[in-house]
Every structure is written in C-alpha cells, then in structure tokens.
C-alpha positions in Angstrom: -38.4 71.3 -80.2 -41.4 73.0 -81.0 -44.3 73.8 -78.5 -47.1 75.8 -78.8 -47.7 79.0 -76.8 -51.0 81.0 -76.3 -49.4 83.9 -77.2 -52.4 86.6 -75.7 -56.4 86.0 -75.2 -58.0 85.8 -78.4 -58.8 82.3 -79.4 -57.6 79.4 -80.7 -55.7 82.0 -83.6 -53.5 83.5 -81.3 -51.6 80.2 -80.9 -48.2 80.2 -82.1 -45.8 77.3 -83.1 -42.4 78.0 -81.2 -38.6 76.8 -81.3 -37.5 76.0 -77.8 -35.0 74.2 -76.1 -35.2 70.3 -75.2 -36.1 70.0 -71.6 -33.9 67.8 -69.1 -34.4 65.4 -66.3 -33.8 66.0 -63.1 -33.2 63.4 -60.6 -36.1 61.4 -59.7 -37.7 62.5 -63.5 -38.3 61.7 -67.0 -38.8 63.1 -70.1 -41.6 61.8 -72.3 -41.2 62.5 -76.4 -44.7 63.1 -77.4 -44.6 62.5 -81.2 -49.2 63.8 -81.5 -50.8 65.8 -79.2 -54.9 66.9 -79.4 -56.5 69.6 -78.3 -59.1 69.8 -76.2 -61.8 72.2 -74.1 -59.4 73.3 -71.5 -56.7 74.5 -74.3 -59.3 76.2 -76.4 -60.7 77.9 -73.2 -57.3 79.3 -72.0 -56.8 80.6 -75.2 -59.7 82.4 -74.6 -58.5 83.3 -70.8 -61.8 82.0 -69.8 -60.6 78.4 -68.5 -60.7 78.0 -64.4 -58.4 76.3 -62.4 
C-alpha cells in the first residue's frame, strides 16, 4: 500500500509517498480501506514541526 510520510520538517514539500506493508487487524480491531484522503491544517503544521499535541 502507499502511505505519505513526513521525512523532514521542511513543510509540505518534504512529504514522500512510500510503499509499506498492508496493516492487519488484531482481535477486537478492524482495518478500513481508504480510497481518498485530504490534507488539513494539522498535517501541514506537522510537516513544519509546529503542531501542538
């Protein structure tokens, strides 16, 4: 599967699409297939290292 990783704190240009293993569901959990996802303020702030948890 493809995933977006923040590889450095240089803003949205530092995001990289990588291939990773498919997740598996443990007992009591589920895996949801996501076909489309958006980017919002928290993701952009994380890419700069400024998002406050």
